[in-house]
C-alpha positions as CSV (number, residue, x, y, z in Angstrom):
1,X,-65.0,244.5,-136.3
2,X,-66.6,241.4,-137.9
3,X,-64.4,240.6,-141.1
4,X,-64.9,237.4,-143.0
5,X,-67.0,235.9,-139.5
6,X,-69.1,234.6,-142.1
7,X,-66.5,233.0,-144.1
8,X,-64.8,231.5,-141.3
9,X,-68.1,230.2,-139.9
10,X,-68.5,228.7,-143.5
11,X,-65.0,227.3,-143.1
12,X,-65.7,225.6,-139.9
13,X,-68.9,224.2,-141.1
14,X,-67.2,222.5,-144.0
15,X,-63.8,221.3,-141.8
16,X,-66.4,219.9,-139.2
17,X,-69.5,218.4,-141.5
18,X,-66.9,216.9,-143.9
19,X,-64.4,215.7,-141.6
20,X,-67.3,213.9,-140.0
21,X,-69.0,212.9,-142.7
22,X,-66.4,210.9,-143.9
23,X,-66.5,208.7,-140.1
24,X,-70.5,208.3,-141.2
25,X,-69.8,207.1,-144.6
26,X,-67.5,204.4,-143.5
27,X,-70.7,203.2,-141.5
28,X,-72.7,202.5,-144.0
29,X,-71.1,200.0,-145.1
30,X,-72.8,198.5,-141.2
31,X,-72.6,199.1,-137.5
32,X,-73.1,195.8,-136.2
33,X,-69.5,196.2,-134.3
34,X,-71.3,199.1,-132.6
35,X,-74.2,196.9,-131.9
36,X,-71.5,194.3,-130.1
37,X,-70.0,196.9,-128.2
38,X,-73.4,198.6,-126.7
39,X,-74.8,195.0,-126.4
40,X,-71.5,194.4,-124.2
41,X,-72.6,197.3,-121.8
42,X,-75.9,196.4,-121.5
43,X,-77.1,199.0,-123.9
44,X,-79.8,197.6,-126.6
45,X,-78.5,197.6,-130.0
46,X,-81.3,199.8,-131.5
47,X,-79.1,202.8,-130.0
48,X,-76.3,202.0,-132.4
49,X,-78.4,203.6,-135.2
50,X,-77.9,206.7,-133.8
51,X,-74.5,206.7,-134.9
52,X,-76.6,208.1,-138.8
53,X,-77.9,210.8,-137.3
54,X,-74.8,212.1,-135.4
55,X,-72.3,211.0,-137.9
56,X,-74.5,211.3,-141.7
57,X,-77.4,213.4,-141.4
58,X,-75.9,216.2,-138.8
59,X,-73.1,216.8,-140.5
60,X,-74.8,216.9,-143.9
61,X,-76.7,219.9,-142.4
62,X,-73.9,221.8,-141.0
63,X,-72.4,221.2,-144.4
64,X,-75.4,222.8,-146.0
65,X,-76.0,225.0,-143.1
66,X,-79.5,223.9,-142.7
67,X,-80.4,224.0,-138.5
68,X,-76.5,224.7,-137.9
69,X,-77.0,225.2,-134.2
70,X,-79.7,222.1,-133.9
71,X,-76.9,219.9,-136.2
72,X,-74.3,220.5,-134.1
73,X,-75.9,220.0,-130.8
74,X,-76.7,216.3,-132.2
75,X,-72.8,216.2,-133.4
76,X,-71.8,216.9,-130.0
77,X,-73.8,214.5,-128.3
78,X,-72.8,211.7,-130.7
79,X,-68.6,212.6,-130.0
80,X,-69.6,212.5,-126.5
81,X,-70.9,209.3,-126.2
82,X,-68.4,208.0,-128.6
83,X,-66.0,209.3,-125.9
84,X,-67.5,208.0,-123.1
85,X,-68.2,204.2,-124.6
86,X,-65.5,203.7,-126.9
87,X,-62.5,206.1,-125.9
88,X,-63.1,206.0,-122.2
89,X,-60.1,204.6,-121.4
90,X,-58.2,207.1,-123.2
91,X,-59.5,210.8,-121.5
92,X,-57.0,211.2,-119.3
93,X,-54.1,209.7,-122.2
94,X,-51.9,211.2,-123.5
95,X,-50.8,209.9,-127.5
96,X,-47.0,208.6,-128.7
97,X,-46.5,212.2,-130.1
98,X,-47.7,213.4,-127.1
99,X,-51.1,215.2,-127.7
100,X,-54.4,214.0,-125.6
101,X,-55.3,210.5,-127.1
102,X,-59.0,212.1,-128.2
103,X,-58.2,214.9,-129.7
104,X,-59.8,214.4,-133.0
105,X,-63.0,214.0,-130.7
106,X,-62.0,216.8,-128.8
107,X,-62.0,219.0,-132.3
108,X,-65.2,218.1,-133.0
109,X,-66.9,218.7,-130.0
110,X,-65.4,221.8,-129.7
111,X,-65.9,222.6,-133.6
112,X,-69.5,222.1,-133.2
113,X,-70.0,223.8,-129.7
114,X,-68.6,227.0,-131.6
115,X,-71.3,226.4,-134.6
116,X,-74.1,225.8,-131.9
117,X,-73.3,228.8,-130.6
118,X,-72.9,231.4,-133.8
119,X,-75.2,229.1,-135.9
120,X,-73.9,229.3,-139.9
121,X,-73.6,232.4,-141.0
122,X,-75.2,234.6,-143.9
123,X,-73.8,231.4,-146.7
124,X,-75.8,229.0,-145.3
125,X,-78.6,227.4,-146.6
126,X,-81.2,229.0,-144.0
127,X,-80.2,231.5,-141.5
128,X,-83.6,232.8,-140.5
129,X,-84.7,230.3,-137.8
130,X,-83.4,229.9,-134.0
131,X,-81.7,226.6,-134.3
132,X,-80.1,227.9,-137.7
């Protein structure tokens, strides 16, 4: 039985998209700190601009339901990159409350993975393309 599947996908799209977009909006003020962090690791600073794809463009596409699967893949790649570059020391750690230290990124990854598998559902702007 597929009761409320499309409504559930809409809720998931809005939750993942809006919450990640908030991270991206904060970076519209500048990403110099990301460029500096990448430079310390020997990665060209231009790579920092990928944050706008993964934290602004992809979430907007997920919210409206346009190329949801493709946007979710980009969000996953961005979250994994952030986990490995910024939070690598926390991957095998627990926080003070006993939860996984990178649980927020884990939730973004699993939510986006669900959307990459399922697509955006019928309450999406587009649902006919293989990337929807």
